[in-house]
C-alpha positions as CSV (number, residue, x, y, z in Angstrom):
1,M,-11.4,4.8,-27.3
2,P,-9.4,5.7,-24.2
3,G,-6.2,4.4,-25.9
4,L,-6.4,7.1,-28.6
5,V,-6.3,10.0,-26.1
6,P,-2.9,11.1,-25.0
7,R,-2.5,10.7,-21.3
8,A,-0.2,12.2,-18.7
9,S,1.6,9.8,-16.4
10,D,-1.1,8.2,-14.2
11,E,1.3,8.1,-11.3
12,L,1.9,11.8,-11.5
13,R,-1.8,12.5,-11.7
14,Y,-2.3,10.6,-8.4
15,V,0.5,12.5,-6.7
16,F,-0.8,15.9,-7.7
17,H,-4.5,15.0,-7.1
18,D,-5.8,16.0,-10.5
19,H,-9.6,16.0,-9.7
20,L,-10.6,16.5,-13.4
21,T,-9.9,12.9,-14.3
22,D,-12.3,10.0,-14.0
23,P,-11.1,7.9,-10.9
24,F,-12.4,4.6,-12.4
25,D,-10.6,5.2,-15.7
26,D,-7.4,6.1,-13.9
27,Y,-7.6,3.0,-11.7
28,F,-7.8,0.6,-14.6
29,H,-5.2,2.4,-16.7
30,S,-2.6,3.1,-14.1
31,S,0.4,0.8,-14.1
32,F,0.6,1.2,-10.3
33,P,-3.0,1.6,-8.8
34,R,-1.8,1.5,-5.2
35,L,-0.5,5.1,-5.6
36,H,-4.1,6.3,-5.1
37,A,-4.2,4.9,-1.6
38,I,-0.7,6.0,-0.9
39,A,-1.5,9.6,-1.9
40,R,-4.3,9.8,0.6
41,K,-2.0,8.4,3.4
42,A,-4.9,7.0,5.3
43,F,-7.0,4.0,5.9
44,K,-10.6,3.7,6.9
45,M,-11.3,3.5,10.6
46,D,-14.5,3.3,12.7
47,V,-14.7,4.1,16.4
48,K,-17.7,3.1,18.4
49,E,-18.3,4.3,22.0
50,K,-20.1,1.9,24.2
51,E,-20.9,2.2,27.9
52,T,-17.9,0.2,29.1
53,E,-15.5,0.2,26.1
54,Y,-14.5,1.7,22.8
55,L,-14.5,-0.6,19.7
56,V,-12.2,0.4,16.9
57,E,-12.1,-1.2,13.4
58,A,-9.4,-0.3,10.9
59,E,-9.4,-1.6,7.4
60,L,-5.9,-2.8,6.5
61,P,-6.2,-5.2,3.5
62,G,-2.9,-6.9,2.5
63,I,-1.1,-5.6,5.6
64,A,0.7,-8.2,7.8
65,K,0.6,-8.1,11.6
66,D,4.3,-7.2,11.7
67,D,3.8,-4.1,9.6
68,I,1.3,-2.6,12.2
69,K,2.3,-0.6,15.3
70,I,-0.2,0.5,17.9
71,E,0.5,3.1,20.6
72,F,-1.7,4.5,23.4
73,D,-0.5,7.4,25.4
74,D,-2.3,10.2,27.2
75,Y,-5.8,9.1,26.0
76,T,-4.6,9.1,22.4
77,L,-4.6,6.0,20.2
78,K,-2.2,5.9,17.3
79,I,-2.3,3.1,14.6
80,M,0.8,3.2,12.3
81,V,1.4,1.0,9.2
82,A,4.7,0.7,7.4
83,K,4.8,-1.6,4.3
84,N,7.9,-2.4,2.4
85,E,7.9,-4.6,-0.7
86,S,10.4,-5.6,-3.3
87,A,10.1,-7.7,-6.4
88,E,12.6,-9.3,-8.7
89,E,11.7,-10.5,-12.1
90,Y,14.1,-12.4,-14.3
91,Q,13.4,-12.4,-18.0
92,E,15.8,-13.5,-20.8
93,S,18.8,-11.3,-20.3
94,Y,17.7,-8.6,-17.8
95,I,16.6,-8.3,-14.2
96,C,13.8,-6.0,-13.2
97,K,13.8,-4.9,-9.5
98,E,11.1,-2.8,-8.0
99,R,10.8,-1.4,-4.5
100,Y,7.7,0.0,-2.8
101,H,7.4,1.7,0.6
102,S,4.4,3.3,2.1
103,S,3.5,4.4,5.6
104,M,0.1,5.6,7.0
105,Q,-1.1,6.5,10.4
106,R,-4.4,7.5,12.1
107,T,-4.7,9.1,15.5
108,V,-7.9,9.3,17.6
109,Y,-8.5,10.9,21.0
110,L,-10.4,8.7,23.4
111,P,-11.1,10.8,26.5
112,Y,-12.2,8.0,28.9
113,A,-10.0,5.2,27.7
114,K,-7.9,3.0,30.1
115,A,-4.4,2.1,29.0
116,D,-4.5,-1.3,30.6
117,G,-6.4,-4.2,29.0
118,I,-6.3,-3.1,25.3
119,K,-7.0,-6.1,23.0
120,A,-6.0,-6.1,19.3
121,T,-6.9,-8.7,16.7
122,L,-6.2,-8.8,12.9
123,T,-8.7,-10.8,11.0
124,D,-9.3,-10.8,7.2
125,G,-7.6,-7.5,6.7
126,I,-9.4,-5.7,9.5
127,L,-7.8,-4.7,12.8
128,Y,-10.1,-4.9,15.8
129,L,-9.3,-3.1,19.0
130,T,-11.2,-3.2,22.2
131,I,-10.3,-0.6,24.8
132,Q,-11.9,-0.5,28.2
133,R,-13.1,2.9,29.4
134,N,-13.9,4.7,32.6
135,Q,-17.4,5.9,33.3
136,K,-18.1,9.5,32.2
137,T,-18.3,12.1,34.8
138,N,-20.9,14.8,34.8
139,T,-19.1,17.9,33.5
140,S,-22.1,20.2,33.7
141,I,-22.1,22.8,36.5
142,P,-25.4,23.6,38.1
143,I,-26.2,27.3,38.4
144,S,-27.9,28.5,41.5
145,I,-30.2,31.6,41.6
146,D,-29.7,34.1,44.3
């Protein structure tokens, strides 16, 4: 019965984050479901700290290697994604052209990371980064009793 209920534009609902709607219903009725991901402007990222390295995994399904930019400066890792798509559809006597652009970025501070020797691999929509790190130094200050 969802077809009998008048609905506001699904695209506008995603942009304005209307939390009163059912996200599953909206996903299947939206003419452009990618707007939900675009509105959040983020992708999932896991960072693991090991004794000698940091392991970073970022989920980037459908993103090509050329659309990803990685920067590391002053112990800060920045992963940026910019995706541009255009589609042309020819039917009978008209042409339909659609353009799509999105950009997302995540930044994480890695206090003991080394700038040299960072390895990046993109496999099955997941970006894997291995970043070497220095040993932690003891930052606690002992207190002496007089």
